[in-house]
py3Dmol code that shows the C-alpha trace and the ligand (Angstrom):
import py3Dmol

protein = """\
ATOM      1  CA  MET A   1     109.729-110.685  70.105  1.00  0.00           C
ATOM      2  CA  ALA A   2     111.045-108.922  67.052  1.00  0.00           C
ATOM      3  CA  ARG A   3     114.777-108.281  66.910  1.00  0.00           C
ATOM      4  CA  GLU A   4     114.789-105.653  64.245  1.00  0.00           C
ATOM      5  CA  ASN A   5     111.885-104.119  62.383  1.00  0.00           C
ATOM      6  CA  ASP A   6     111.628-102.177  59.179  1.00  0.00           C
ATOM      7  CA  MET A   7     110.398 -98.598  59.482  1.00  0.00           C
ATOM      8  CA  THR A   8     106.898 -99.342  58.150  1.00  0.00           C
ATOM      9  CA  GLU A   9     106.356-102.090  60.697  1.00  0.00           C
ATOM     10  CA  PHE A  10     107.927-100.016  63.499  1.00  0.00           C
ATOM     11  CA  ALA A  11     105.644 -97.060  62.648  1.00  0.00           C
ATOM     12  CA  ARG A  12     102.547 -99.272  62.326  1.00  0.00           C
ATOM     13  CA  GLU A  13     103.130-100.854  65.733  1.00  0.00           C
ATOM     14  CA  LEU A  14     103.906 -97.516  67.414  1.00  0.00           C
ATOM     15  CA  ALA A  15     100.679 -96.082  65.957  1.00  0.00           C
ATOM     16  CA  LYS A  16      98.725 -98.553  68.142  1.00  0.00           C
ATOM     17  CA  ALA A  17      99.916 -96.775  71.309  1.00  0.00           C
ATOM     18  CA  GLN A  18      97.618 -94.458  73.256  1.00  0.00           C
ATOM     19  CA  LYS A  19      99.745 -93.133  76.117  1.00  0.00           C
ATOM     20  CA  ILE A  20     103.471 -93.035  75.502  1.00  0.00           C
ATOM     21  CA  ALA A  21     106.526 -92.040  77.523  1.00  0.00           C
ATOM     22  CA  VAL A  22     109.468 -91.047  75.312  1.00  0.00           C
ATOM     23  CA  PHE A  23     112.824 -91.655  77.037  1.00  0.00           C
ATOM     24  CA  CYS A  24     115.982 -89.579  76.497  1.00  0.00           C
ATOM     25  CA  HIS A  25     119.449 -90.719  77.517  1.00  0.00           C
ATOM     26  CA  MET A  26     121.093 -89.431  80.711  1.00  0.00           C
ATOM     27  CA  ARG A  27     123.036 -86.160  80.543  1.00  0.00           C
ATOM     28  CA  PRO A  28     120.835 -85.226  77.575  1.00  0.00           C
ATOM     29  CA  ASP A  29     122.330 -83.725  74.411  1.00  0.00           C
ATOM     30  CA  GLY A  30     120.722 -81.996  71.438  1.00  0.00           C
ATOM     31  CA  ASP A  31     120.089 -85.208  69.540  1.00  0.00           C
ATOM     32  CA  THR A  32     118.208 -87.082  72.259  1.00  0.00           C
ATOM     33  CA  LEU A  33     116.230 -83.943  73.194  1.00  0.00           C
ATOM     34  CA  GLY A  34     115.606 -83.066  69.550  1.00  0.00           C
ATOM     35  CA  ALA A  35     114.397 -86.602  68.832  1.00  0.00           C
ATOM     36  CA  ALA A  36     112.197 -86.812  71.946  1.00  0.00           C
ATOM     37  CA  GLY A  37     110.763 -83.317  71.438  1.00  0.00           C
ATOM     38  CA  ALA A  38     109.864 -84.004  67.814  1.00  0.00           C
ATOM     39  CA  THR A  39     108.418 -87.451  68.615  1.00  0.00           C
ATOM     40  CA  TYR A  40     106.291 -85.845  71.336  1.00  0.00           C
ATOM     41  CA  ARG A  41     104.838 -83.402  68.779  1.00  0.00           C
ATOM     42  CA  ILE A  42     104.320 -86.122  66.183  1.00  0.00           C
ATOM     43  CA  LEU A  43     102.511 -88.389  68.645  1.00  0.00           C
ATOM     44  CA  GLN A  44     100.330 -85.488  69.783  1.00  0.00           C
ATOM     45  CA  ALA A  45      99.493 -84.689  66.156  1.00  0.00           C
ATOM     46  CA  LEU A  46      98.260 -88.282  65.918  1.00  0.00           C
ATOM     47  CA  GLY A  47      95.938 -87.636  68.878  1.00  0.00           C
ATOM     48  CA  LYS A  48      98.000 -89.539  71.428  1.00  0.00           C
ATOM     49  CA  ARG A  49      99.065 -88.613  74.944  1.00  0.00           C
ATOM     50  CA  ALA A  50     102.833 -88.254  75.041  1.00  0.00           C
ATOM     51  CA  TYR A  51     105.388 -87.405  77.738  1.00  0.00           C
ATOM     52  CA  ILE A  52     109.106 -86.813  77.551  1.00  0.00           C
ATOM     53  CA  VAL A  53     111.188 -88.435  80.288  1.00  0.00           C
ATOM     54  CA  CYS A  54     114.840 -87.852  81.132  1.00  0.00           C
ATOM     55  CA  ALA A  55     116.710 -88.946  84.261  1.00  0.00           C
ATOM     56  CA  ASP A  56     118.787 -85.749  84.286  1.00  0.00           C
ATOM     57  CA  PRO A  57     117.746 -82.103  83.973  1.00  0.00           C
ATOM     58  CA  VAL A  58     117.787 -80.390  80.574  1.00  0.00           C
ATOM     59  CA  PRO A  59     120.886 -78.161  80.209  1.00  0.00           C
ATOM     60  CA  GLU A  60     120.051 -74.467  80.397  1.00  0.00           C
ATOM     61  CA  LYS A  61     121.041 -73.707  76.793  1.00  0.00           C
ATOM     62  CA  PHE A  62     118.232 -75.898  75.439  1.00  0.00           C
ATOM     63  CA  LEU A  63     115.569 -74.183  77.532  1.00  0.00           C
ATOM     64  CA  TYR A  64     115.530 -71.332  75.007  1.00  0.00           C
ATOM     65  CA  TRP A  65     113.012 -73.645  73.270  1.00  0.00           C
ATOM     66  CA  GLU A  66     109.645 -74.038  75.036  1.00  0.00           C
ATOM     67  CA  LEU A  67     109.432 -77.621  73.780  1.00  0.00           C
ATOM     68  CA  TYR A  68     112.173 -78.828  76.147  1.00  0.00           C
ATOM     69  CA  LYS A  69     110.392 -77.410  79.186  1.00  0.00           C
ATOM     70  CA  ASN A  70     108.082 -80.430  78.765  1.00  0.00           C
ATOM     71  CA  VAL A  71     110.830 -82.832  79.835  1.00  0.00           C
ATOM     72  CA  HIS A  72     110.100 -84.647  83.127  1.00  0.00           C
ATOM     73  CA  THR A  73     112.280 -86.666  85.475  1.00  0.00           C
ATOM     74  CA  GLU A  74     109.198 -88.542  86.751  1.00  0.00           C
ATOM     75  CA  ILE A  75     107.655 -91.289  84.642  1.00  0.00           C
ATOM     76  CA  PRO A  76     103.880 -90.847  84.235  1.00  0.00           C
ATOM     77  CA  THR A  77     101.625 -93.698  85.337  1.00  0.00           C
ATOM     78  CA  GLY A  78      99.271 -95.571  83.063  1.00  0.00           C
ATOM     79  CA  CYS A  79     101.410 -95.614  79.918  1.00  0.00           C
ATOM     80  CA  ASP A  80     100.824 -98.506  77.512  1.00  0.00           C
ATOM     81  CA  THR A  81     104.038 -97.806  75.584  1.00  0.00           C
ATOM     82  CA  PHE A  82     107.637 -96.757  76.277  1.00  0.00           C
ATOM     83  CA  LEU A  83     109.830 -95.443  73.470  1.00  0.00           C
ATOM     84  CA  ALA A  84     113.590 -94.821  73.836  1.00  0.00           C
ATOM     85  CA  VAL A  85     115.289 -92.388  71.467  1.00  0.00           C
ATOM     86  CA  ASP A  86     119.078 -92.167  70.921  1.00  0.00           C
ATOM     87  CA  CYS A  87     119.769 -94.752  73.678  1.00  0.00           C
ATOM     88  CA  SER A  88     122.107 -97.583  72.715  1.00  0.00           C
ATOM     89  CA  THR A  89     121.332 -99.498  75.947  1.00  0.00           C
ATOM     90  CA  GLU A  90     118.844 -99.295  78.808  1.00  0.00           C
ATOM     91  CA  GLU A  91     121.743 -98.166  81.037  1.00  0.00           C
ATOM     92  CA  ARG A  92     122.083 -95.030  78.877  1.00  0.00           C
ATOM     93  CA  MET A  93     118.735 -93.903  80.307  1.00  0.00           C
ATOM     94  CA  GLY A  94     120.462 -93.517  83.697  1.00  0.00           C
ATOM     95  CA  ASP A  95     118.060 -93.746  86.628  1.00  0.00           C
ATOM     96  CA  ALA A  96     115.135 -94.224  84.215  1.00  0.00           C
ATOM     97  CA  GLY A  97     116.715 -97.377  82.764  1.00  0.00           C
ATOM     98  CA  TYR A  98     115.365 -99.671  85.465  1.00  0.00           C
ATOM     99  CA  ALA A  99     111.793 -98.502  84.866  1.00  0.00           C
ATOM    100  CA  PHE A 100     112.233 -99.102  81.137  1.00  0.00           C
ATOM    101  CA  ARG A 101     113.674-102.585  81.663  1.00  0.00           C
ATOM    102  CA  THR A 102     110.921-103.706  84.040  1.00  0.00           C
ATOM    103  CA  PHE A 103     108.018-102.074  82.157  1.00  0.00           C
ATOM    104  CA  ARG A 104     105.255-104.573  81.314  1.00  0.00           C
ATOM    105  CA  GLY A 105     103.785-102.678  78.336  1.00  0.00           C
ATOM    106  CA  ARG A 106     105.132-102.464  74.772  1.00  0.00           C
ATOM    107  CA  LYS A 107     108.667-101.160  74.371  1.00  0.00           C
ATOM    108  CA  PHE A 108     110.220 -99.418  71.353  1.00  0.00           C
ATOM    109  CA  ASN A 109     113.821 -98.410  70.655  1.00  0.00           C
ATOM    110  CA  ILE A 110     114.914 -96.139  67.806  1.00  0.00           C
ATOM    111  CA  ASP A 111     118.602 -95.291  67.603  1.00  0.00           C
ATOM    112  CA  HIS A 112     121.561 -94.536  65.346  1.00  0.00           C
ATOM    113  CA  HIS A 113     124.332 -96.219  67.382  1.00  0.00           C
ATOM    114  CA  ILE A 114     125.688 -99.401  65.842  1.00  0.00           C
ATOM    115  CA  SER A 115     126.424-100.644  69.387  1.00  0.00           C
ATOM    116  CA  ASN A 116     122.683-100.751  70.173  1.00  0.00           C
ATOM    117  CA  THR A 117     121.699-103.897  72.079  1.00  0.00           C
ATOM    118  CA  TYR A 118     118.133-104.299  70.699  1.00  0.00           C
ATOM    119  CA  TYR A 119     116.669-104.244  74.198  1.00  0.00           C
ATOM    120  CA  ALA A 120     113.043-103.444  73.278  1.00  0.00           C
ATOM    121  CA  ASP A 121     110.161-105.398  71.695  1.00  0.00           C
ATOM    122  CA  TYR A 122     110.456-103.274  68.562  1.00  0.00           C
ATOM    123  CA  ASN A 123     113.838-101.948  67.506  1.00  0.00           C
ATOM    124  CA  TYR A 124     114.857 -99.699  64.656  1.00  0.00           C
ATOM    125  CA  VAL A 125     118.610 -99.146  64.495  1.00  0.00           C
ATOM    126  CA  GLU A 126     120.516 -97.649  61.587  1.00  0.00           C
ATOM    127  CA  GLU A 127     123.807 -95.757  61.485  1.00  0.00           C
ATOM    128  CA  ARG A 128     123.109 -92.102  60.731  1.00  0.00           C
ATOM    129  CA  SER A 129     124.605 -88.723  61.592  1.00  0.00           C
ATOM    130  CA  ALA A 130     121.892 -88.319  64.253  1.00  0.00           C
ATOM    131  CA  CYS A 131     118.897 -90.151  65.678  1.00  0.00           C
ATOM    132  CA  CYS A 132     116.823 -87.199  64.451  1.00  0.00           C
ATOM    133  CA  GLU A 133     117.329 -88.366  60.843  1.00  0.00           C
ATOM    134  CA  LEU A 134     115.479 -91.537  61.793  1.00  0.00           C
ATOM    135  CA  ILE A 135     112.717 -89.643  63.618  1.00  0.00           C
ATOM    136  CA  TYR A 136     112.043 -87.646  60.454  1.00  0.00           C
ATOM    137  CA  GLU A 137     111.599 -90.917  58.575  1.00  0.00           C
ATOM    138  CA  LEU A 138     109.412 -92.225  61.389  1.00  0.00           C
ATOM    139  CA  ALA A 139     107.171 -89.152  61.041  1.00  0.00           C
ATOM    140  CA  VAL A 140     106.860 -89.762  57.305  1.00  0.00           C
ATOM    141  CA  ALA A 141     106.097 -93.446  57.912  1.00  0.00           C
ATOM    142  CA  MET A 142     103.371 -92.411  60.377  1.00  0.00           C
ATOM    143  CA  GLY A 143     101.867 -90.079  57.787  1.00  0.00           C
ATOM    144  CA  ILE A 144     102.784 -86.856  59.589  1.00  0.00           C
ATOM    145  CA  THR A 145     104.474 -83.797  58.152  1.00  0.00           C
ATOM    146  CA  PRO A 146     106.433 -82.270  61.074  1.00  0.00           C
ATOM    147  CA  ASP A 147     105.137 -78.827  62.064  1.00  0.00           C
ATOM    148  CA  ALA A 148     107.653 -75.966  62.480  1.00  0.00           C
ATOM    149  CA  VAL A 149     108.321 -76.848  66.133  1.00  0.00           C
ATOM    150  CA  ALA A 150     108.965 -80.537  65.426  1.00  0.00           C
ATOM    151  CA  ALA A 151     111.050 -79.684  62.360  1.00  0.00           C
ATOM    152  CA  GLN A 152     113.230 -77.275  64.348  1.00  0.00           C
ATOM    153  CA  SER A 153     113.671 -79.916  67.024  1.00  0.00           C
ATOM    154  CA  LEU A 154     114.852 -82.457  64.438  1.00  0.00           C
ATOM    155  CA  LEU A 155     117.225 -79.981  62.796  1.00  0.00           C
ATOM    156  CA  LEU A 156     118.627 -79.127  66.238  1.00  0.00           C
ATOM    157  CA  GLY A 157     119.437 -82.798  66.842  1.00  0.00           C
ATOM    158  CA  ILE A 158     121.061 -83.217  63.450  1.00  0.00           C
ATOM    159  CA  CYS A 159     123.098 -79.995  63.891  1.00  0.00           C
ATOM    160  CA  THR A 160     124.428 -80.952  67.322  1.00  0.00           C
ATOM    161  CA  ASP A 161     125.280 -84.583  66.558  1.00  0.00           C
ATOM    162  CA  SER A 162     126.810 -83.841  63.153  1.00  0.00           C
ATOM    163  CA  GLY A 163     128.925 -80.885  64.332  1.00  0.00           C
ATOM    164  CA  SER A 164     126.795 -78.578  62.175  1.00  0.00           C
ATOM    165  CA  PHE A 165     127.036 -80.942  59.187  1.00  0.00           C
ATOM    166  CA  SER A 166     130.803 -81.279  59.488  1.00  0.00           C
ATOM    167  CA  HIS A 167     131.341 -84.903  60.622  1.00  0.00           C
ATOM    168  CA  SER A 168     132.294 -87.730  58.283  1.00  0.00           C
ATOM    169  CA  ASP A 169     128.934 -89.492  58.630  1.00  0.00           C
ATOM    170  CA  VAL A 170     127.071 -86.585  56.999  1.00  0.00           C
ATOM    171  CA  ASN A 171     125.890 -87.593  53.542  1.00  0.00           C
ATOM    172  CA  GLU A 172     123.455 -86.682  50.793  1.00  0.00           C
ATOM    173  CA  ARG A 173     120.568 -88.147  52.780  1.00  0.00           C
ATOM    174  CA  THR A 174     121.380 -86.012  55.864  1.00  0.00           C
ATOM    175  CA  LEU A 175     121.234 -82.861  53.763  1.00  0.00           C
ATOM    176  CA  ALA A 176     118.104 -84.012  51.952  1.00  0.00           C
ATOM    177  CA  ILE A 177     116.371 -84.446  55.330  1.00  0.00           C
ATOM    178  CA  ALA A 178     117.655 -81.036  56.482  1.00  0.00           C
ATOM    179  CA  ALA A 179     116.226 -79.521  53.278  1.00  0.00           C
ATOM    180  CA  LYS A 180     112.849 -81.152  53.980  1.00  0.00           C
ATOM    181  CA  LEU A 181     112.972 -79.725  57.528  1.00  0.00           C
ATOM    182  CA  TYR A 182     113.593 -76.246  56.108  1.00  0.00           C
ATOM    183  CA  GLY A 183     110.485 -76.804  54.008  1.00  0.00           C
ATOM    184  CA  CYS A 184     108.604 -77.512  57.250  1.00  0.00           C
ATOM    185  CA  GLY A 185     109.771 -74.218  58.800  1.00  0.00           C
ATOM    186  CA  ALA A 186     113.089 -75.083  60.460  1.00  0.00           C
ATOM    187  CA  ASN A 187     116.105 -72.758  60.301  1.00  0.00           C
ATOM    188  CA  MET A 188     119.773 -73.022  61.251  1.00  0.00           C
ATOM    189  CA  GLU A 189     120.310 -69.431  62.362  1.00  0.00           C
ATOM    190  CA  GLU A 190     118.322 -69.774  65.582  1.00  0.00           C
ATOM    191  CA  ILE A 191     120.052 -73.051  66.457  1.00  0.00           C
ATOM    192  CA  SER A 192     123.515 -71.861  65.575  1.00  0.00           C
ATOM    193  CA  TYR A 193     123.260 -68.653  67.587  1.00  0.00           C
ATOM    194  CA  ASN A 194     121.554 -70.122  70.668  1.00  0.00           C
ATOM    195  CA  LEU A 195     123.622 -73.288  70.946  1.00  0.00           C
ATOM    196  CA  PHE A 196     127.010 -72.511  69.441  1.00  0.00           C
ATOM    197  CA  LYS A 197     127.664 -68.760  69.395  1.00  0.00           C
ATOM    198  CA  LYS A 198     125.857 -67.114  72.295  1.00  0.00           C
ATOM    199  CA  GLN A 199     127.669 -66.900  75.637  1.00  0.00           C
ATOM    200  CA  THR A 200     127.268 -65.056  78.930  1.00  0.00           C
ATOM    201  CA  LYS A 201     129.385 -62.048  79.918  1.00  0.00           C
ATOM    202  CA  VAL A 202     130.651 -64.088  82.880  1.00  0.00           C
ATOM    203  CA  ARG A 203     131.948 -66.819  80.563  1.00  0.00           C
ATOM    204  CA  MET A 204     133.647 -64.229  78.350  1.00  0.00           C
ATOM    205  CA  LEU A 205     135.327 -62.654  81.409  1.00  0.00           C
ATOM    206  CA  LEU A 206     136.485 -66.064  82.632  1.00  0.00           C
ATOM    207  CA  SER A 207     137.824 -66.798  79.163  1.00  0.00           C
ATOM    208  CA  ASN A 208     139.773 -63.515  79.132  1.00  0.00           C
ATOM    209  CA  LEU A 209     141.350 -64.385  82.494  1.00  0.00           C
ATOM    210  CA  THR A 210     142.047 -68.023  81.594  1.00  0.00           C
ATOM    211  CA  MET A 211     143.498 -67.798  78.090  1.00  0.00           C
ATOM    212  CA  PRO A 212     146.712 -66.002  79.254  1.00  0.00           C
ATOM    213  CA  THR A 213     147.557 -69.203  81.187  1.00  0.00           C
ATOM    214  CA  MET A 214     147.945 -71.017  77.844  1.00  0.00           C
ATOM    215  CA  ARG A 215     151.137 -73.055  77.489  1.00  0.00           C
ATOM    216  CA  PHE A 216     152.618 -75.221  74.783  1.00  0.00           C
ATOM    217  CA  TYR A 217     154.754 -78.359  75.007  1.00  0.00           C
ATOM    218  CA  HIS A 218     156.267 -80.932  72.640  1.00  0.00           C
ATOM    219  CA  ASN A 219     156.851 -78.538  69.733  1.00  0.00           C
ATOM    220  CA  ASP A 220     153.386 -77.028  70.156  1.00  0.00           C
ATOM    221  CA  ARG A 221     151.667 -80.405  69.794  1.00  0.00           C
ATOM    222  CA  PHE A 222     150.261 -80.282  73.346  1.00  0.00           C
ATOM    223  CA  SER A 223     148.619 -77.239  74.885  1.00  0.00           C
ATOM    224  CA  ALA A 224     147.147 -76.610  78.337  1.00  0.00           C
ATOM    225  CA  ILE A 225     145.220 -73.910  80.201  1.00  0.00           C
ATOM    226  CA  VAL A 226     144.423 -73.563  83.878  1.00  0.00           C
ATOM    227  CA  VAL A 227     141.132 -72.392  85.357  1.00  0.00           C
ATOM    228  CA  THR A 228     142.152 -71.175  88.819  1.00  0.00           C
ATOM    229  CA  LYS A 229     139.863 -70.662  91.800  1.00  0.00           C
ATOM    230  CA  LYS A 230     141.052 -67.078  91.916  1.00  0.00           C
ATOM    231  CA  ASN A 231     139.989 -66.408  88.321  1.00  0.00           C
ATOM    232  CA  LEU A 232     136.619 -68.086  88.881  1.00  0.00           C
ATOM    233  CA  GLU A 233     136.070 -65.692  91.789  1.00  0.00           C
ATOM    234  CA  ARG A 234     137.257 -62.663  89.817  1.00  0.00           C
ATOM    235  CA  ALA A 235     134.856 -63.435  86.973  1.00  0.00           C
ATOM    236  CA  ASN A 236     132.117 -64.487  89.425  1.00  0.00           C
ATOM    237  CA  ALA A 237     131.929 -67.691  87.350  1.00  0.00           C
ATOM    238  CA  LEU A 238     131.179 -71.347  87.982  1.00  0.00           C
ATOM    239  CA  PRO A 239     133.409 -74.226  86.816  1.00  0.00           C
ATOM    240  CA  SER A 240     130.711 -75.045  84.227  1.00  0.00           C
ATOM    241  CA  ASP A 241     131.300 -71.630  82.597  1.00  0.00           C
ATOM    242  CA  SER A 242     134.615 -73.003  81.285  1.00  0.00           C
ATOM    243  CA  GLU A 243     132.854 -75.597  79.134  1.00  0.00           C
ATOM    244  CA  GLY A 244     134.353 -75.525  75.640  1.00  0.00           C
ATOM    245  CA  PHE A 245     137.618 -73.735  76.590  1.00  0.00           C
ATOM    246  CA  VAL A 246     139.588 -76.924  75.968  1.00  0.00           C
ATOM    247  CA  ASP A 247     138.142 -77.279  72.471  1.00  0.00           C
ATOM    248  CA  TYR A 248     139.351 -73.777  71.681  1.00  0.00           C
ATOM    249  CA  LEU A 249     142.987 -74.890  72.241  1.00  0.00           C
ATOM    250  CA  LEU A 250     142.489 -77.663  69.738  1.00  0.00           C
ATOM    251  CA  THR A 251     141.799 -75.068  67.007  1.00  0.00           C
ATOM    252  CA  VAL A 252     145.557 -74.286  66.979  1.00  0.00           C
ATOM    253  CA  ASP A 253     146.873 -75.957  63.813  1.00  0.00           C
ATOM    254  CA  THR A 254     149.853 -77.695  65.447  1.00  0.00           C
ATOM    255  CA  VAL A 255     148.015 -78.804  68.599  1.00  0.00           C
ATOM    256  CA  GLU A 256     147.075 -82.499  68.691  1.00  0.00           C
ATOM    257  CA  VAL A 257     146.180 -82.791  72.376  1.00  0.00           C
ATOM    258  CA  ALA A 258     144.675 -80.104  74.597  1.00  0.00           C
ATOM    259  CA  ALA A 259     144.058 -80.023  78.339  1.00  0.00           C
ATOM    260  CA  CYS A 260     142.052 -77.792  80.651  1.00  0.00           C
ATOM    261  CA  LEU A 261     143.108 -77.998  84.300  1.00  0.00           C
ATOM    262  CA  MET A 262     140.375 -77.001  86.719  1.00  0.00           C
ATOM    263  CA  GLU A 263     141.600 -76.164  90.229  1.00  0.00           C
ATOM    264  CA  MET A 264     139.140 -78.016  92.481  1.00  0.00           C
ATOM    265  CA  LYS A 265     140.933 -77.288  95.757  1.00  0.00           C
ATOM    266  CA  PRO A 266     144.567 -76.480  96.583  1.00  0.00           C
ATOM    267  CA  GLU A 267     146.820 -79.056  94.889  1.00  0.00           C
ATOM    268  CA  GLN A 268     143.964 -80.895  93.203  1.00  0.00           C
ATOM    269  CA  TYR A 269     143.173 -80.506  89.492  1.00  0.00           C
ATOM    270  CA  LYS A 270     140.340 -81.918  87.439  1.00  0.00           C
ATOM    271  CA  ILE A 271     141.649 -82.371  83.912  1.00  0.00           C
ATOM    272  CA  SER A 272     139.672 -82.405  80.669  1.00  0.00           C
ATOM    273  CA  LEU A 273     141.529 -83.785  77.666  1.00  0.00           C
ATOM    274  CA  ARG A 274     140.693 -83.417  73.985  1.00  0.00           C
ATOM    275  CA  SER A 275     142.524 -84.860  71.014  1.00  0.00           C
ATOM    276  CA  LYS A 276     142.695 -84.789  67.227  1.00  0.00           C
ATOM    277  CA  GLY A 277     144.015 -88.364  67.137  1.00  0.00           C
ATOM    278  CA  PRO A 278     146.298 -89.476  70.001  1.00  0.00           C
ATOM    279  CA  ASP A 279     144.595 -91.711  72.584  1.00  0.00           C
ATOM    280  CA  VAL A 280     143.738 -89.439  75.531  1.00  0.00           C
ATOM    281  CA  ASN A 281     141.681 -92.214  77.117  1.00  0.00           C
ATOM    282  CA  ALA A 282     145.018 -93.960  77.645  1.00  0.00           C
ATOM    283  CA  VAL A 283     146.497 -90.748  79.081  1.00  0.00           C
ATOM    284  CA  ALA A 284     143.589 -90.332  81.534  1.00  0.00           C
ATOM    285  CA  SER A 285     143.767 -94.031  82.468  1.00  0.00           C
ATOM    286  CA  CYS A 286     147.312 -93.487  83.778  1.00  0.00           C
ATOM    287  CA  TYR A 287     145.709 -91.301  86.477  1.00  0.00           C
ATOM    288  CA  GLY A 288     142.648 -93.443  87.187  1.00  0.00           C
ATOM    289  CA  GLY A 289     140.372 -91.537  84.808  1.00  0.00           C
ATOM    290  CA  GLY A 290     138.981 -92.373  81.398  1.00  0.00           C
ATOM    291  CA  GLY A 291     136.426 -91.641  78.692  1.00  0.00           C
ATOM    292  CA  HIS A 292     136.869 -91.836  74.947  1.00  0.00           C
ATOM    293  CA  VAL A 293     139.895 -91.913  72.636  1.00  0.00           C
ATOM    294  CA  LEU A 294     139.390 -88.268  71.630  1.00  0.00           C
ATOM    295  CA  ALA A 295     137.804 -86.878  74.816  1.00  0.00           C
ATOM    296  CA  SER A 296     138.667 -87.944  78.321  1.00  0.00           C
ATOM    297  CA  GLY A 297     139.278 -86.768  81.869  1.00  0.00           C
ATOM    298  CA  CYS A 298     141.049 -87.460  85.156  1.00  0.00           C
ATOM    299  CA  MET A 299     142.121 -85.940  88.480  1.00  0.00           C
ATOM    300  CA  ILE A 300     145.748 -85.244  89.357  1.00  0.00           C
ATOM    301  CA  GLN A 301     147.022 -84.123  92.765  1.00  0.00           C
ATOM    302  CA  GLY A 302     150.017 -81.914  93.283  1.00  0.00           C
ATOM    303  CA  ASP A 303     151.239 -78.386  92.828  1.00  0.00           C
ATOM    304  CA  LEU A 304     150.451 -76.855  89.457  1.00  0.00           C
ATOM    305  CA  GLU A 305     153.944 -77.122  87.938  1.00  0.00           C
ATOM    306  CA  GLU A 306     154.242 -80.705  89.099  1.00  0.00           C
ATOM    307  CA  VAL A 307     150.832 -81.625  87.637  1.00  0.00           C
ATOM    308  CA  LEU A 308     151.679 -79.980  84.303  1.00  0.00           C
ATOM    309  CA  ASP A 309     155.045 -81.762  84.188  1.00  0.00           C
ATOM    310  CA  LYS A 310     153.479 -85.155  84.829  1.00  0.00           C
ATOM    311  CA  LEU A 311     150.667 -84.590  82.362  1.00  0.00           C
ATOM    312  CA  SER A 312     152.876 -83.298  79.561  1.00  0.00           C
ATOM    313  CA  TYR A 313     155.253 -86.239  80.083  1.00  0.00           C
ATOM    314  CA  THR A 314     152.355 -88.731  79.798  1.00  0.00           C
ATOM    315  CA  VAL A 315     150.847 -86.994  76.771  1.00  0.00           C
ATOM    316  CA  GLY A 316     154.302 -87.146  75.128  1.00  0.00           C
ATOM    317  CA  GLN A 317     154.188 -90.949  75.404  1.00  0.00           C
ATOM    318  CA  TYR A 318     151.092 -91.038  73.205  1.00  0.00           C
ATOM    319  CA  LEU A 319     152.146 -88.539  70.522  1.00  0.00           C
ATOM    320  CA  GLU A 320     153.304 -90.386  67.408  1.00  0.00           C
ATOM    321  CA  ASP A 321     156.825 -89.711  66.103  1.00  0.00           C
TER     322      ASP A 321
END
"""
ligand_1 = """\
1
MN
Mn 122.764 -89.156 68.963
"""
view = py3Dmol.view(width=600, height=400)
view.addModel(protein, "pdb")
view.setStyle({"model": 0}, {"cartoon": {"style": "trace"}})
view.addModel(ligand_1, "xyz")
view.setStyle({"model": 1}, {"stick": {}})
view.zoomTo()
view.show()
């Protein structure tokens, strides 16, 4: 069983497959969908039968692209090969992880997370801005020039995982691959508008009602907004329509930590935390929640003023002097 393969070997072995299921990670993002969608096209171009599998449904915003309507929660029968894209562990595949682990055919894993556990028979892991960088190189190694659909799918993955080419892991090679994808027919405008700019009228109305609740604490280093049940009703919006509001607070130059308080029921708030540096995982942990250093969440009970007092006190503990 190979631990790590070079790309030529990985591509040569994958080319032996006839019927392949390509696995995305749970709660799919643009990179895992972009990588799976492009791989699906590439494998089809090679005359193979390919299927995209994801344990969770594809978020609405990605369904603008026909390609992602081919994502299934069911795993097809009779596959000789399973391929995981953008999954650092089998657990990342969610409910599909068990099927991957117990599969008796050949298993492949291509990923850009350094924490990858090399769980397949063939593994290709390299730190990149996005898994889609690696899928482009896989296509080249398999002798395929991505068509416009595959190229757009790869660019979509790179754009979403690299923050539109703004993260620190973007380098000359990332942009060289993006340039190649443009040559294959990809373009940023469609991705940028459909994923990052476009919003519904309902979301805009909810935003207009929510932003006046904005407050600042600790010399404007912590900011919070509240999405109330009343405002959700007024805007005829769902809690999910407030996605991204918290990130907007973080655009304030002095703000280091931002919070969005979602009123779940009277005296119960679901809190999303974002940070430019201070450890908000530690903040959320104080209330039984958690996540990542820069993005985390928790629930706090109590009346609004009480919840805000507690939260701002805790955040204060993690702001550096
Ligand atoms: Mn990724």
